[in-house]
C-alpha positions in Angstrom: 97.6 38.5 118.9 99.2 35.6 121.0 102.7 36.7 122.0 105.6 34.2 120.3 107.1 31.3 123.2 110.3 31.9 124.2 112.4 28.9 124.4 116.0 28.9 126.8 118.3 27.3 125.1 120.8 25.2 128.1 124.2 24.5 128.3 124.3 21.1 128.6 128.2 20.6 129.0 131.4 22.6 129.9 132.1 22.7 126.2 129.5 24.5 125.3 130.3 27.4 127.8 132.0 30.3 125.7 135.7 30.8 127.2 136.2 33.1 129.8 138.3 36.0 128.5 141.5 36.6 130.1 141.6 39.4 132.6 143.8 42.0 132.4 146.3 42.7 135.2 145.4 44.2 138.3 141.8 42.6 138.5 140.5 39.9 140.7 139.0 36.8 139.1 136.3 36.7 140.9 134.2 38.7 138.8 131.5 38.2 137.1 131.9 37.6 133.3 128.9 38.1 131.3 127.6 35.2 128.7 125.4 35.1 125.6 123.3 32.9 124.4 122.1 32.3 120.9 118.2 31.4 121.0 117.7 29.7 117.2 114.7 31.3 115.5 115.1 34.7 116.5 117.4 37.5 114.6 119.5 40.7 115.9 117.2 42.5 113.7 113.6 41.3 115.6 111.5 44.0 117.2 109.2 41.6 118.3 105.0 41.4 117.2 104.2 45.0 118.6 106.3 47.0 116.5 104.4 50.8 115.6 103.9 51.6 112.3 103.9 55.4 112.0 102.7 54.9 108.0 99.5 55.9 106.6 97.6 53.6 105.0 95.1 55.7 102.4 93.4 53.3 100.9 92.1 52.3 104.8 91.0 55.5 105.2 89.1 55.5 102.2 87.4 52.2 103.1 86.7 53.4 106.7 84.9 56.6 104.8 83.4 53.9 102.0 82.1 52.0 105.5 80.1 54.7 107.1 79.4 56.8 103.5 75.5 57.2 105.1 76.5 58.8 108.1 78.8 61.0 106.0 76.1 61.8 103.6 73.7 62.3 106.3 75.7 65.1 108.2 76.6 66.8 105.0 72.7 66.9 103.8 72.2 68.4 107.5 75.0 71.1 107.6 73.8 72.2 103.9 70.1 72.4 105.2 71.1 74.3 108.0 73.5 76.8 105.7 70.7 77.1 103.1 68.2 77.9 105.9 70.2 80.7 107.7 71.3 81.9 104.1 67.8 82.1 102.9 65.9 83.1 106.3 67.8 85.6 107.4 67.0 89.2 107.2 68.7 91.4 104.2 71.1 93.8 105.2 71.3 97.1 102.6 74.4 99.9 103.3 73.7 103.3 101.6 76.6 105.4 101.2 77.2 108.5 100.9 80.3 110.8 99.8 81.1 114.2 101.4 84.3 116.5 101.9 85.6 119.2 104.4 83.9 122.7 103.3 86.1 125.2 101.8 86.3 128.3 103.8 85.9 131.2 102.3 87.4 133.6 104.5 90.3 131.4 105.5 92.3 134.3 104.4 91.9 136.6 105.9 91.1 135.2 109.0 94.7 133.2 108.9 96.3 137.1 108.6 93.7 138.5 111.2 94.7 135.3 113.6 98.7 136.2 112.9 97.7 139.9 114.2 95.3 139.5 117.0 96.0 135.6 117.9 97.0 136.2 121.7 94.1 139.2 122.1 91.4 136.6 120.4 92.5 133.6 122.9 91.9 136.0 126.0 88.7 137.0 124.8 87.5 133.4 123.8 86.9 134.4 120.2 87.3 131.7 117.4 88.9 133.4 114.5 89.4 129.9 112.6 92.6 129.7 111.4 93.0 125.9 111.9 90.0 125.2 109.5 87.2 123.1 110.2 88.6 120.9 112.5 87.6 117.8 110.6 88.2 115.1 113.4 85.9 117.3 115.9 83.4 117.1 113.4 83.5 113.4 112.5 83.4 113.0 116.8 80.5 115.4 116.8 78.6 112.8 114.6 78.9 110.2 116.7 78.5 111.4 119.9 75.8 111.1 122.1 74.6 114.9 122.1 74.2 114.8 118.3 72.8 111.1 117.9 70.3 110.7 120.2 67.8 113.8 119.4 68.0 112.3 115.7 67.1 108.7 117.2 64.3 110.3 118.8 63.1 112.4 116.0 63.7 110.0 113.6 61.8 107.6 115.8 64.4 104.9 115.5 64.2 103.7 119.1 60.9 101.5 118.1 62.4 100.0 115.0 64.9 98.3 117.2 62.0 96.9 119.7 60.4 95.2 116.6 60.8 91.2 116.5 61.8 91.6 120.2 60.0 89.8 122.9 61.9 91.5 125.8 60.8 95.0 126.5 61.7 98.1 124.7 65.3 99.0 124.6 66.6 102.3 126.2 67.6 105.1 124.0 71.1 104.3 124.8 71.2 100.9 124.1 69.8 101.7 120.6 72.5 104.8 120.3 75.2 102.1 121.2 73.9 99.8 118.7 73.2 101.9 115.9 76.5 104.1 116.4 78.5 100.8 116.4 76.4 98.3 113.7 74.5 100.7 111.7 76.4 104.0 111.2 80.2 103.4 109.6 82.3 106.6 108.8 85.6 106.2 106.5 88.3 108.6 106.2 90.5 108.9 103.2 93.9 110.5 104.3 95.2 110.7 100.9 92.3 112.7 99.2 90.5 114.2 102.1 87.1 112.3 101.5 84.7 111.0 103.8 82.0 107.9 103.3 79.2 107.8 105.5 77.5 104.6 105.4 74.1 103.4 107.2 73.4 99.5 107.2 69.6 98.6 107.4 67.1 96.0 106.6 65.2 98.9 104.6 67.0 100.1 101.8 64.9 103.4 101.4 65.1 104.1 105.0 68.9 103.8 105.1 69.5 106.4 102.4 67.1 108.8 104.0 69.4 108.3 107.7 72.7 108.8 105.9 71.4 112.0 103.9 69.7 113.0 106.7 72.8 112.8 109.1 74.7 115.1 107.1 72.3 117.9 106.5 71.6 117.6 110.6 75.4 117.7 111.2 75.7 120.7 108.7 73.1 122.3 110.8 74.2 121.5 114.1 77.9 122.8 113.5 76.2 126.2 111.6 74.0 127.2 114.9 77.0 126.4 117.2 79.4 128.9 115.5 76.5 131.5 115.3 75.6 131.1 119.1 79.9 131.1 119.7 80.2 134.2 117.6 77.4 135.8 118.8 78.9 135.4 122.1 82.0 136.7 121.4 80.9 140.0 120.2 78.6 140.4 123.0 82.2 140.2 124.7 83.9 142.4 122.6 81.4 144.8 123.0 81.9 144.9 126.6 85.1 145.4 126.3 85.2 147.8 124.0 83.4 150.2 126.3 85.8 149.9 129.0 89.1 151.0 127.3 90.1 154.4 125.8 93.5 152.9 124.2 93.1 154.0 120.1 95.1 150.7 119.5 93.0 148.8 121.8 90.1 149.9 120.2 91.0 149.2 117.1 92.0 145.4 117.3 88.6 144.8 119.3 86.7 146.4 116.1 88.8 144.0 114.2 87.9 141.2 116.1 84.3 142.1 116.0 84.4 142.3 112.1 85.3 138.8 111.9 82.9 137.1 114.0 80.2 139.3 112.2 81.9 137.5 109.3 81.2 134.4 110.8 77.8 135.1 111.2 77.0 135.9 107.7 78.9 133.3 106.2 77.0 130.7 108.7 73.8 132.2 107.8 74.5 132.0 104.1 76.2 128.6 103.8 74.0 125.7 104.3 76.6 122.8 103.9 78.9 124.8 106.6 81.3 122.2 107.6 80.4 119.0 105.3 79.8 119.3 101.9 77.8 116.1 100.0 79.8 115.4 97.0 77.9 112.1 95.8 74.1 111.7 98.0 73.0 108.5 98.8 70.3 106.4 97.1 68.8 103.8 97.8 70.7 100.4 97.2 69.4 97.4 95.1 72.1 94.8 96.4 72.1 93.6 99.9 75.4 93.8 101.5 74.5 90.4 103.7 74.3 87.5 103.9 76.4 86.4 101.5 74.2 83.5 100.3 77.1 81.6 98.2 79.7 82.5 100.4 77.6 80.7 103.6 76.7 78.1 101.4 80.2 77.2 100.2 81.6 77.2 104.2 78.4 75.2 104.7 79.3 72.5 102.7 83.3 72.7 103.7 82.4 72.2 107.4 79.8 70.0 107.0 82.5 67.3 105.1 84.8 67.9 107.4 82.2 67.2 110.6 81.2 64.2 109.2 84.8 62.9 108.4 85.5 63.5 112.1 82.3 61.6 112.9 83.3 59.0 110.9 86.7 58.7 112.4 85.5 59.2 115.8 82.7 56.5 115.4 85.5 53.8 113.5 87.6 54.2 116.6 84.9 53.5 119.1 84.2 50.3 117.5 87.9 49.2 117.0 88.0 50.1 120.9 85.2 47.7 121.7 86.2 44.8 119.9 89.6 45.0 121.6 88.0 44.8 124.5 85.4 41.6 123.8 88.7 40.1 122.5 90.5 40.5 125.6 87.5 39.4 127.3 87.6 36.1 125.5 90.7 35.2 125.6 
């Protein structure tokens, strides 16, 4: 757009000069005075031809979209094709869940009273009277520990399953342990009810349910054997101390501690669900947890439209910029 020609109005005679305002007293008359010249055709509210307009013309935007409707349709179809491919070609993952609760300790009342009487002596002897219960947090930490999970991965031959479909070399057992504990195994605890949910997510639903049930069974066996070993070591130590003392009160206290550890061994040998009792065992799930195909398709449609609109306005901006360059070169 060409700029308007500016016209200068010349003062032809002294009569056209505006009167010089009178100066206040104390000011010299040689100071410069400001003279205003009125230019015909230009009002005081004229802002020029380059005034900016911040309003958005929705009709103009719609015309731009209609002009590049083929681009928008192509981007939308490509995005939906990618979303559908990801949704239907991804490996389905199933989640098998098992509900469990801490096992009730039948001898908790007697052991708690015994802990109150001989707690100091038991701590010196390294005897665990079970006054604090089963230690649910400690049991759950054992469930996700390397000492417990690595033998489970090896015996269940899980490491080769992670190598299937990979072109690289077979992953190490520690790498599989980290992936299994973070991505496959999921443990949730409800502080209100005390119930815990153990979930296993895997591409084979039958195998996922088998792993969940086997994990809890192995955890009970692991804790049961550890309790038997610890109690037997305590009994051996107490028998040694019994032969070294002749104080009757001390001998009675040691006999009571030996009796408590013997009860621990008896309970561990009889009770299979030693630390965790299965309330609802895991079954092979029928529905997958991911991928969620409907959600992927909806997100694919939204993102495709957004990407198409962005590309359209980018192309339109480049086209407008080239036209302006061509006009400036022509002038």
